[in-house]
C-alpha positions as a Python dict, from the first residue, in 0.01 Angstrom:
ca = {
    (1, 'M'): (0, 0, 0),
    (2, 'R'): (291, 235, 67),
    (3, 'V'): (415, 201, -289),
    (4, 'G'): (72, 293, -417),
    (5, 'F'): (65, 614, -214),
    (6, 'A'): (425, 692, -305),
    (7, 'L'): (316, 693, -667),
    (8, 'A'): (-38, 829, -634),
    (9, 'V'): (34, 1139, -427),
    (10, 'P'): (289, 1297, -666),
    (11, 'V'): (66, 1214, -962),
    (12, 'A'): (-233, 1377, -792),
    (13, 'V'): (-27, 1686, -708),
    (14, 'C'): (90, 1706, -1070),
    (15, 'L'): (-267, 1675, -1198),
    (16, 'V'): (-388, 1952, -968),
    (17, 'A'): (-97, 2175, -1073),
    (18, 'V'): (-171, 2119, -1442),
    (19, 'W'): (-538, 2192, -1383),
    (20, 'A'): (-459, 2507, -1183),
    (21, 'L'): (-234, 2639, -1458),
    (22, 'H'): (-441, 2547, -1762),
    (23, 'R'): (-798, 2486, -1636),
    (24, 'V'): (-834, 2220, -1903),
    (25, 'S'): (-1135, 2022, -1788),
    (26, 'V'): (-1322, 1923, -1476),
    (27, 'A'): (-1200, 1569, -1549),
    (28, 'V'): (-851, 1659, -1423),
    (29, 'P'): (-938, 1732, -1057),
    (30, 'V'): (-1170, 1431, -1061),
    (31, 'A'): (-875, 1224, -1182),
    (32, 'A'): (-662, 1364, -901),
    (33, 'V'): (-914, 1242, -644),
    (34, 'L'): (-938, 903, -817),
    (35, 'A'): (-559, 884, -823),
    (36, 'L'): (-554, 923, -447),
    (37, 'L'): (-800, 635, -417),
    (38, 'T'): (-603, 392, -634),
    (39, 'P'): (-373, 270, -351),
    (40, 'L'): (-682, 122, -189),
    (41, 'T'): (-732, -116, -483),
    (42, 'P'): (-562, -456, -519),
    (43, 'A'): (-354, -330, -814),
    (44, 'P'): (-270, 35, -743),
    (45, 'V'): (-22, 95, -1025),
    (46, 'E'): (-250, -52, -1289),
    (47, 'S'): (-550, 136, -1149),
    (48, 'L'): (-355, 461, -1161),
    (49, 'A'): (-261, 390, -1522),
    (50, 'V'): (-628, 337, -1611),
    (51, 'V'): (-721, 667, -1443),
    (52, 'L'): (-450, 855, -1633),
    (53, 'V'): (-538, 697, -1967),
    (54, 'A'): (-907, 774, -1918),
    (55, 'T'): (-829, 1134, -1820),
    (56, 'T'): (-608, 1180, -2124),
    (57, 'A'): (-880, 1039, -2350),
    (58, 'V'): (-1144, 1271, -2205),
    (59, 'V'): (-928, 1582, -2224),
    (60, 'V'): (-813, 1510, -2581),
    (61, 'S'): (-1165, 1431, -2700),
    (62, 'L'): (-1298, 1753, -2548),
    (63, 'R'): (-1022, 1963, -2701),
    (64, 'R'): (-1062, 1813, -3048),
    (65, 'S'): (-1431, 1875, -3096),
    (66, 'P'): (-1559, 1867, -3457),
    (67, 'A'): (-1608, 2245, -3458),
    (68, 'R'): (-1234, 2302, -3398),
    (69, 'R'): (-1101, 2056, -3654),
    (70, 'T'): (-926, 2194, -3956),
    (71, 'T'): (-809, 2030, -4276),
    (72, 'A'): (-464, 1998, -4120),
    (73, 'D'): (-607, 1765, -3853),
    (74, 'I'): (-746, 1516, -4104),
}
């Protein structure tokens, strides 16, 4: 469990810092809270990876909405 917290706490701090600087999406602070909960799961590293991948997918999909796409993106 200690290894999980040793990994989850810096990741959560980094997510909050990125959100505070860029205000990207509400998904980022939610991911920070979920990151702090991952050490309580049986596989904390893998759970943290799933949280980060899901957050990245949400943020990228919100930033690349069809209205913002250009011909260079195709």
